[in-house]
PDB file of N, CA, C, O and CB in Angstrom:
ATOM      1  N   MET A   1      72.864  82.000 104.793  1.00  0.00           N
ATOM      2  CA  MET A   1      74.264  81.769 104.512  1.00  0.00           C
ATOM      3  C   MET A   1      75.010  81.706 105.848  1.00  0.00           C
ATOM      4  O   MET A   1      74.908  82.612 106.675  1.00  0.00           O
ATOM      5  CB  MET A   1      74.847  82.883 103.582  1.00  0.00           C
ATOM      6  N   SER A   2      75.740  80.647 106.033  1.00  0.00           N
ATOM      7  CA  SER A   2      76.456  80.478 107.294  1.00  0.00           C
ATOM      8  C   SER A   2      77.757  81.277 107.271  1.00  0.00           C
ATOM      9  O   SER A   2      78.166  81.814 106.242  1.00  0.00           O
ATOM     10  CB  SER A   2      76.744  78.986 107.561  1.00  0.00           C
ATOM     11  N   PHE A   3      78.383  81.335 108.427  1.00  0.00           N
ATOM     12  CA  PHE A   3      79.650  82.057 108.547  1.00  0.00           C
ATOM     13  C   PHE A   3      80.719  81.431 107.662  1.00  0.00           C
ATOM     14  O   PHE A   3      81.497  82.154 107.038  1.00  0.00           O
ATOM     15  CB  PHE A   3      80.120  82.078 110.005  1.00  0.00           C
ATOM     16  N   ALA A   4      80.774  80.110 107.594  1.00  0.00           N
ATOM     17  CA  ALA A   4      81.791  79.433 106.783  1.00  0.00           C
ATOM     18  C   ALA A   4      81.622  79.781 105.301  1.00  0.00           C
ATOM     19  O   ALA A   4      82.609  80.043 104.614  1.00  0.00           O
ATOM     20  CB  ALA A   4      81.711  77.902 106.985  1.00  0.00           C
ATOM     21  N   GLU A   5      80.404  79.786 104.811  1.00  0.00           N
ATOM     22  CA  GLU A   5      80.167  80.132 103.414  1.00  0.00           C
ATOM     23  C   GLU A   5      80.573  81.574 103.126  1.00  0.00           C
ATOM     24  O   GLU A   5      81.170  81.867 102.090  1.00  0.00           O
ATOM     25  CB  GLU A   5      78.697  79.920 103.056  1.00  0.00           C
ATOM     26  N   THR A   6      80.245  82.461 104.047  1.00  0.00           N
ATOM     27  CA  THR A   6      80.615  83.864 103.891  1.00  0.00           C
ATOM     28  C   THR A   6      82.132  84.028 103.903  1.00  0.00           C
ATOM     29  O   THR A   6      82.682  84.788 103.104  1.00  0.00           O
ATOM     30  CB  THR A   6      79.981  84.712 105.000  1.00  0.00           C
ATOM     31  N   ALA A   7      82.803  83.327 104.796  1.00  0.00           N
ATOM     32  CA  ALA A   7      84.255  83.414 104.888  1.00  0.00           C
ATOM     33  C   ALA A   7      84.912  82.877 103.626  1.00  0.00           C
ATOM     34  O   ALA A   7      85.840  83.497 103.108  1.00  0.00           O
ATOM     35  CB  ALA A   7      84.759  82.650 106.112  1.00  0.00           C
ATOM     36  N   TYR A   8      84.450  81.736 103.118  1.00  0.00           N
ATOM     37  CA  TYR A   8      85.009  81.176 101.893  1.00  0.00           C
ATOM     38  C   TYR A   8      84.780  82.101 100.698  1.00  0.00           C
ATOM     39  O   TYR A   8      85.665  82.261  99.857  1.00  0.00           O
ATOM     40  CB  TYR A   8      84.400  79.805 101.616  1.00  0.00           C
ATOM     41  N   THR A   9      83.607  82.703 100.621  1.00  0.00           N
ATOM     42  CA  THR A   9      83.307  83.631  99.538  1.00  0.00           C
ATOM     43  C   THR A   9      84.217  84.848  99.612  1.00  0.00           C
ATOM     44  O   THR A   9      84.774  85.263  98.595  1.00  0.00           O
ATOM     45  CB  THR A   9      81.836  84.063  99.588  1.00  0.00           C
ATOM     46  N   PHE A  10      84.376  85.418 100.783  1.00  0.00           N
ATOM     47  CA  PHE A  10      85.263  86.568 100.964  1.00  0.00           C
ATOM     48  C   PHE A  10      86.701  86.190 100.617  1.00  0.00           C
ATOM     49  O   PHE A  10      87.392  86.965  99.956  1.00  0.00           O
ATOM     50  CB  PHE A  10      85.182  87.094 102.414  1.00  0.00           C
ATOM     51  N   PHE A  11      87.160  85.031 101.041  1.00  0.00           N
ATOM     52  CA  PHE A  11      88.513  84.571 100.769  1.00  0.00           C
ATOM     53  C   PHE A  11      88.732  84.384  99.268  1.00  0.00           C
ATOM     54  O   PHE A  11      89.782  84.756  98.744  1.00  0.00           O
ATOM     55  CB  PHE A  11      88.791  83.262 101.515  1.00  0.00           C
ATOM     56  N   THR A  12      87.755  83.816  98.579  1.00  0.00           N
ATOM     57  CA  THR A  12      87.856  83.617  97.140  1.00  0.00           C
ATOM     58  C   THR A  12      87.964  84.942  96.405  1.00  0.00           C
ATOM     59  O   THR A  12      88.812  85.099  95.527  1.00  0.00           O
ATOM     60  CB  THR A  12      86.658  82.834  96.629  1.00  0.00           C
ATOM     61  N   PHE A  13      87.112  85.896  96.756  1.00  0.00           N
ATOM     62  CA  PHE A  13      87.169  87.199  96.103  1.00  0.00           C
ATOM     63  C   PHE A  13      88.448  87.944  96.458  1.00  0.00           C
ATOM     64  O   PHE A  13      88.973  88.694  95.635  1.00  0.00           O
ATOM     65  CB  PHE A  13      85.956  88.034  96.487  1.00  0.00           C
ATOM     66  N   SER A  14      88.952  87.752  97.658  1.00  0.00           N
ATOM     67  CA  SER A  14      90.219  88.382  98.051  1.00  0.00           C
ATOM     68  C   SER A  14      91.372  87.837  97.211  1.00  0.00           C
ATOM     69  O   SER A  14      92.207  88.603  96.730  1.00  0.00           O
ATOM     70  CB  SER A  14      90.498  88.152  99.554  1.00  0.00           C
ATOM     71  N   LEU A  15      91.418  86.522  97.036  1.00  0.00           N
ATOM     72  CA  LEU A  15      92.475  85.931  96.219  1.00  0.00           C
ATOM     73  C   LEU A  15      92.372  86.387  94.763  1.00  0.00           C
ATOM     74  O   LEU A  15      93.388  86.639  94.116  1.00  0.00           O
ATOM     75  CB  LEU A  15      92.413  84.402  96.298  1.00  0.00           C
ATOM     76  N   ALA A  16      91.163  86.490  94.256  1.00  0.00           N
ATOM     77  CA  ALA A  16      90.971  86.955  92.877  1.00  0.00           C
ATOM     78  C   ALA A  16      91.445  88.401  92.730  1.00  0.00           C
ATOM     79  O   ALA A  16      92.055  88.751  91.719  1.00  0.00           O
ATOM     80  CB  ALA A  16      89.483  86.835  92.465  1.00  0.00           C
ATOM     81  N   ALA A  17      91.172  89.239  93.723  1.00  0.00           N
ATOM     82  CA  ALA A  17      91.610  90.632  93.675  1.00  0.00           C
ATOM     83  C   ALA A  17      93.129  90.731  93.739  1.00  0.00           C
ATOM     84  O   ALA A  17      93.728  91.542  93.033  1.00  0.00           O
ATOM     85  CB  ALA A  17      90.983  91.428  94.821  1.00  0.00           C
ATOM     86  N   VAL A  18      93.751  89.919  94.574  1.00  0.00           N
ATOM     87  CA  VAL A  18      95.210  89.917  94.671  1.00  0.00           C
ATOM     88  C   VAL A  18      95.816  89.460  93.343  1.00  0.00           C
ATOM     89  O   VAL A  18      96.778  90.060  92.864  1.00  0.00           O
ATOM     90  CB  VAL A  18      95.683  89.000  95.832  1.00  0.00           C
ATOM     91  N   MET A  19      95.272  88.424  92.759  1.00  0.00           N
ATOM     92  CA  MET A  19      95.775  87.931  91.476  1.00  0.00           C
ATOM     93  C   MET A  19      95.617  88.986  90.391  1.00  0.00           C
ATOM     94  O   MET A  19      96.530  89.184  89.589  1.00  0.00           O
ATOM     95  CB  MET A  19      95.044  86.645  91.068  1.00  0.00           C
ATOM     96  N   ALA A  20      94.489  89.659  90.353  1.00  0.00           N
ATOM     97  CA  ALA A  20      94.277  90.720  89.363  1.00  0.00           C
ATOM     98  C   ALA A  20      95.276  91.860  89.580  1.00  0.00           C
ATOM     99  O   ALA A  20      95.794  92.418  88.612  1.00  0.00           O
ATOM    100  CB  ALA A  20      92.826  91.255  89.441  1.00  0.00           C
ATOM    101  N   GLY A  21      95.545  92.206  90.823  1.00  0.00           N
ATOM    102  CA  GLY A  21      96.523  93.250  91.117  1.00  0.00           C
ATOM    103  C   GLY A  21      97.919  92.879  90.661  1.00  0.00           C
ATOM    104  O   GLY A  21      98.640  93.717  90.120  1.00  0.00           O
ATOM    105  N   ILE A  22      98.306  91.638  90.874  1.00  0.00           N
ATOM    106  CA  ILE A  22      99.621  91.173  90.427  1.00  0.00           C
ATOM    107  C   ILE A  22      99.711  91.235  88.904  1.00  0.00           C
ATOM    108  O   ILE A  22     100.732  91.652  88.357  1.00  0.00           O
ATOM    109  CB  ILE A  22      99.890  89.733  90.926  1.00  0.00           C
ATOM    110  N   MET A  23      98.664  90.827  88.231  1.00  0.00           N
ATOM    111  CA  MET A  23      98.670  90.845  86.770  1.00  0.00           C
ATOM    112  C   MET A  23      98.751  92.277  86.239  1.00  0.00           C
ATOM    113  O   MET A  23      99.494  92.546  85.295  1.00  0.00           O
ATOM    114  CB  MET A  23      97.415  90.148  86.223  1.00  0.00           C
ATOM    115  N   VAL A  24      98.003  93.183  86.830  1.00  0.00           N
ATOM    116  CA  VAL A  24      98.039  94.579  86.395  1.00  0.00           C
ATOM    117  C   VAL A  24      99.431  95.160  86.626  1.00  0.00           C
ATOM    118  O   VAL A  24      99.948  95.888  85.779  1.00  0.00           O
ATOM    119  CB  VAL A  24      96.972  95.415  87.142  1.00  0.00           C
ATOM    120  N   TYR A  25     100.034  94.844  87.761  1.00  0.00           N
ATOM    121  CA  TYR A  25     101.376  95.351  88.070  1.00  0.00           C
ATOM    122  C   TYR A  25     102.405  94.783  87.101  1.00  0.00           C
ATOM    123  O   TYR A  25     103.231  95.525  86.569  1.00  0.00           O
ATOM    124  CB  TYR A  25     101.766  95.003  89.517  1.00  0.00           C
ATOM    125  N   TYR A  26     102.362  93.480  86.869  1.00  0.00           N
ATOM    126  CA  TYR A  26     103.385  92.819  86.051  1.00  0.00           C
ATOM    127  C   TYR A  26     103.265  93.196  84.577  1.00  0.00           C
ATOM    128  O   TYR A  26     104.280  93.429  83.921  1.00  0.00           O
ATOM    129  CB  TYR A  26     103.283  91.305  86.206  1.00  0.00           C
ATOM    130  N   PHE A  27     102.059  93.260  84.051  1.00  0.00           N
ATOM    131  CA  PHE A  27     101.863  93.528  82.633  1.00  0.00           C
ATOM    132  C   PHE A  27     101.683  95.008  82.318  1.00  0.00           C
ATOM    133  O   PHE A  27     101.215  95.351  81.233  1.00  0.00           O
ATOM    134  CB  PHE A  27     100.674  92.767  82.138  1.00  0.00           C
ATOM    135  N   ASN A  28     102.040  95.873  83.228  1.00  0.00           N
ATOM    136  CA  ASN A  28     101.983  97.313  83.014  1.00  0.00           C
ATOM    137  C   ASN A  28     102.972  97.685  81.906  1.00  0.00           C
ATOM    138  O   ASN A  28     104.137  97.292  81.980  1.00  0.00           O
ATOM    139  CB  ASN A  28     102.299  98.090  84.335  1.00  0.00           C
ATOM    140  N   PRO A  29     102.544  98.426  80.887  1.00  0.00           N
ATOM    141  CA  PRO A  29     103.447  98.785  79.792  1.00  0.00           C
ATOM    142  C   PRO A  29     104.693  99.547  80.249  1.00  0.00           C
ATOM    143  O   PRO A  29     105.723  99.487  79.577  1.00  0.00           O
ATOM    144  CB  PRO A  29     102.704  99.612  78.782  1.00  0.00           C
ATOM    145  N   LYS A  30     104.624 100.246  81.351  1.00  0.00           N
ATOM    146  CA  LYS A  30     105.785 100.981  81.857  1.00  0.00           C
ATOM    147  C   LYS A  30     106.893 100.037  82.319  1.00  0.00           C
ATOM    148  O   LYS A  30     108.056 100.437  82.361  1.00  0.00           O
ATOM    149  CB  LYS A  30     105.370 101.896  83.008  1.00  0.00           C
ATOM    150  N   ARG A  31     106.563  98.808  82.662  1.00  0.00           N
ATOM    151  CA  ARG A  31     107.541  97.839  83.149  1.00  0.00           C
ATOM    152  C   ARG A  31     108.072  96.919  82.054  1.00  0.00           C
ATOM    153  O   ARG A  31     108.874  96.029  82.341  1.00  0.00           O
ATOM    154  CB  ARG A  31     106.929  97.012  84.242  1.00  0.00           C
ATOM    155  N   LYS A  32     107.645  97.111  80.810  1.00  0.00           N
ATOM    156  CA  LYS A  32     107.998  96.178  79.741  1.00  0.00           C
ATOM    157  C   LYS A  32     109.507  95.999  79.606  1.00  0.00           C
ATOM    158  O   LYS A  32     109.984  94.869  79.499  1.00  0.00           O
ATOM    159  CB  LYS A  32     107.420  96.658  78.423  1.00  0.00           C
ATOM    160  N   LYS A  33     110.261  97.085  79.610  1.00  0.00           N
ATOM    161  CA  LYS A  33     111.717  96.978  79.454  1.00  0.00           C
ATOM    162  C   LYS A  33     112.326  96.185  80.610  1.00  0.00           C
ATOM    163  O   LYS A  33     113.198  95.344  80.392  1.00  0.00           O
ATOM    164  CB  LYS A  33     112.360  98.383  79.375  1.00  0.00           C
ATOM    165  N   GLU A  34     111.880  96.443  81.812  1.00  0.00           N
ATOM    166  CA  GLU A  34     112.393  95.745  82.993  1.00  0.00           C
ATOM    167  C   GLU A  34     112.063  94.255  82.965  1.00  0.00           C
ATOM    168  O   GLU A  34     112.859  93.428  83.410  1.00  0.00           O
ATOM    169  CB  GLU A  34     111.826  96.374  84.258  1.00  0.00           C
ATOM    170  N   VAL A  35     110.894  93.920  82.445  1.00  0.00           N
ATOM    171  CA  VAL A  35     110.457  92.524  82.399  1.00  0.00           C
ATOM    172  C   VAL A  35     111.161  91.772  81.264  1.00  0.00           C
ATOM    173  O   VAL A  35     111.519  90.605  81.425  1.00  0.00           O
ATOM    174  CB  VAL A  35     108.926  92.445  82.222  1.00  0.00           C
ATOM    175  N   GLU A  36     111.358  92.426  80.134  1.00  0.00           N
ATOM    176  CA  GLU A  36     111.942  91.774  78.963  1.00  0.00           C
ATOM    177  C   GLU A  36     113.465  91.697  79.013  1.00  0.00           C
ATOM    178  O   GLU A  36     114.051  90.855  78.333  1.00  0.00           O
ATOM    179  CB  GLU A  36     111.521  92.502  77.719  1.00  0.00           C
ATOM    180  N   GLU A  37     114.114  92.541  79.788  1.00  0.00           N
ATOM    181  CA  GLU A  37     115.574  92.628  79.799  1.00  0.00           C
ATOM    182  C   GLU A  37     116.273  91.309  80.141  1.00  0.00           C
ATOM    183  O   GLU A  37     117.249  90.982  79.465  1.00  0.00           O
ATOM    184  CB  GLU A  37     116.001  93.678  80.777  1.00  0.00           C
ATOM    185  N   PRO A  38     115.850  90.530  81.136  1.00  0.00           N
ATOM    186  CA  PRO A  38     116.555  89.269  81.428  1.00  0.00           C
ATOM    187  C   PRO A  38     116.549  88.287  80.252  1.00  0.00           C
ATOM    188  O   PRO A  38     117.497  87.520  80.082  1.00  0.00           O
ATOM    189  CB  PRO A  38     115.927  88.602  82.638  1.00  0.00           C
ATOM    190  N   LYS A  39     115.496  88.306  79.449  1.00  0.00           N
ATOM    191  CA  LYS A  39     115.429  87.411  78.296  1.00  0.00           C
ATOM    192  C   LYS A  39     116.547  87.727  77.314  1.00  0.00           C
ATOM    193  O   LYS A  39     117.206  86.820  76.806  1.00  0.00           O
ATOM    194  CB  LYS A  39     114.062  87.520  77.601  1.00  0.00           C
ATOM    195  N   TYR A  40     116.762  89.006  77.049  1.00  0.00           N
ATOM    196  CA  TYR A  40     117.804  89.398  76.109  1.00  0.00           C
ATOM    197  C   TYR A  40     119.195  89.271  76.732  1.00  0.00           C
ATOM    198  O   TYR A  40     120.158  88.965  76.029  1.00  0.00           O
ATOM    199  CB  TYR A  40     117.570  90.830  75.632  1.00  0.00           C
ATOM    200  N   ARG A  41     119.310  89.499  78.024  1.00  0.00           N
ATOM    201  CA  ARG A  41     120.592  89.353  78.702  1.00  0.00           C
ATOM    202  C   ARG A  41     121.070  87.905  78.640  1.00  0.00           C
ATOM    203  O   ARG A  41     122.269  87.654  78.515  1.00  0.00           O
ATOM    204  CB  ARG A  41     120.486  89.819  80.163  1.00  0.00           C
ATOM    205  N   MET A  42     120.152  86.960  78.727  1.00  0.00           N
ATOM    206  CA  MET A  42     120.505  85.549  78.673  1.00  0.00           C
ATOM    207  C   MET A  42     121.038  85.179  77.286  1.00  0.00           C
ATOM    208  O   MET A  42     121.895  84.303  77.170  1.00  0.00           O
ATOM    209  CB  MET A  42     119.288  84.679  79.030  1.00  0.00           C
ATOM    210  N   LEU A  43     120.546  85.829  76.245  1.00  0.00           N
ATOM    211  CA  LEU A  43     120.969  85.515  74.888  1.00  0.00           C
ATOM    212  C   LEU A  43     122.262  86.231  74.482  1.00  0.00           C
ATOM    213  O   LEU A  43     122.890  85.855  73.493  1.00  0.00           O
ATOM    214  CB  LEU A  43     119.870  85.872  73.922  1.00  0.00           C
ATOM    215  N   ARG A  44     122.664  87.260  75.240  1.00  0.00           N
ATOM    216  CA  ARG A  44     123.877  87.990  74.919  1.00  0.00           C
ATOM    217  C   ARG A  44     125.107  87.110  75.079  1.00  0.00           C
ATOM    218  O   ARG A  44     125.165  86.256  75.963  1.00  0.00           O
ATOM    219  CB  ARG A  44     123.998  89.224  75.795  1.00  0.00           C
ATOM    220  N   ASP A  45     126.063  87.324  74.233  1.00  0.00           N
ATOM    221  CA  ASP A  45     127.311  86.559  74.295  1.00  0.00           C
ATOM    222  C   ASP A  45     128.258  87.243  75.278  1.00  0.00           C
ATOM    223  O   ASP A  45     128.569  88.424  75.117  1.00  0.00           O
ATOM    224  CB  ASP A  45     127.970  86.435  72.878  1.00  0.00           C
ATOM    225  N   ASP A  46     128.714  86.521  76.283  1.00  0.00           N
ATOM    226  CA  ASP A  46     129.652  87.069  77.268  1.00  0.00           C
ATOM    227  C   ASP A  46     131.075  86.778  76.815  1.00  0.00           C
ATOM    228  O   ASP A  46     131.541  85.641  76.889  1.00  0.00           O
ATOM    229  CB  ASP A  46     129.393  86.474  78.688  1.00  0.00           C
ATOM    230  N   GLN A  47     131.755  87.809  76.349  1.00  0.00           N
ATOM    231  CA  GLN A  47     133.121  87.607  75.871  1.00  0.00           C
ATOM    232  C   GLN A  47     134.087  88.445  76.639  1.00  0.00           C
ATOM    233  O   GLN A  47     135.288  88.404  76.373  1.00  0.00           O
ATOM    234  CB  GLN A  47     133.233  87.920  74.404  1.00  0.00           C
TER     235      GLN A  47
END
């Protein structure tokens, strides 16, 4: 395995780990209210 293949493999796994971390952070049940709030705020009537 050449250096380029090793580097590409490491880079691919690094990106996959970062993506998995973002998904775990965003879809954490503790953040549900914070994530859902803008959706309901947009539907509220501003009077």
